[in-house]
C-alpha positions in Angstrom: -74.4 113.6 109.8 -74.4 115.9 106.4 -77.0 116.9 104.7 -78.0 114.7 101.9 -78.7 117.5 99.2 -75.3 118.7 99.9 -73.4 115.4 99.5 -75.5 115.1 96.1 -74.2 118.3 95.1 -70.6 117.1 96.3 -70.3 114.1 94.0 -71.8 115.9 91.0 -69.2 118.0 91.5 -66.3 115.7 92.1 -67.6 113.9 89.0 -67.4 117.5 86.8 -63.9 117.8 87.5 -62.9 114.5 87.3 -64.2 114.7 83.4 -62.6 118.2 83.3 -59.6 116.4 84.5 -59.2 113.6 82.1 -59.8 111.1 84.6 -63.7 110.0 83.5 -65.4 110.0 79.6 -66.5 113.3 78.6 -70.0 112.3 77.2 -72.4 109.2 78.6 -71.9 105.7 77.2 -72.8 105.2 73.8 -75.9 103.4 74.8 -77.4 107.1 75.5 -79.5 107.9 72.4 -79.4 111.5 73.0 -77.0 114.1 75.0 -80.5 115.4 77.1 -80.8 115.0 81.2 -83.3 113.3 82.6 -84.4 114.5 85.8 -86.4 113.0 88.6 -89.3 114.6 90.5 -91.9 114.1 92.8 -95.5 115.9 92.4 -94.6 119.0 90.7 -93.6 118.1 87.5 -91.9 122.0 87.0 -89.1 121.1 89.7 -86.7 118.6 90.0 -85.4 117.1 93.2 -81.8 118.2 92.0 -83.6 122.2 92.3 -83.3 123.1 88.7 -86.4 124.9 87.1 -87.7 122.5 84.4 -90.9 124.3 83.5 -90.7 125.2 80.0 -87.8 122.0 79.4 -89.4 119.4 77.2 -89.3 115.8 78.7 -86.1 113.5 78.7 -87.1 110.1 76.6 -85.6 106.9 77.0 -81.6 107.1 76.9 -81.1 109.9 78.5 -78.2 110.1 80.8 -79.8 110.7 84.3 -79.0 113.6 86.2 -76.4 112.8 88.6 -78.0 115.0 91.7 -81.2 113.4 91.0 -80.4 110.4 90.9 -78.2 110.4 94.3 -81.0 111.8 96.0 -83.6 109.5 94.6 -81.3 106.6 95.7 -80.7 107.9 99.1 -84.5 108.7 99.6 -84.0 112.5 99.9 -87.9 113.8 101.3 -89.6 116.4 98.4 -89.7 119.7 99.6 -93.2 120.2 98.0 -95.3 117.6 99.5 -92.6 116.4 102.2 -93.1 112.4 101.3 -89.7 110.7 100.3 
């Protein structure tokens, strides 16, 4: 069984490559309110599940595009690296 983080990272990479090749749209659907990316975190608000340091980053708002890595990790129930809660 592969590591869920690397599986999500692989999926995100495939999405970026497909967009670069023109196989997927370059932007989020028109329903998006802004170009910001919404990240998911558990107990440590300065670190997203995808590993991005969120300290000093403005909070995302309603309608922002969801981070594909955070979304995949949350969907498969990956355990939080800080508090060990899925």
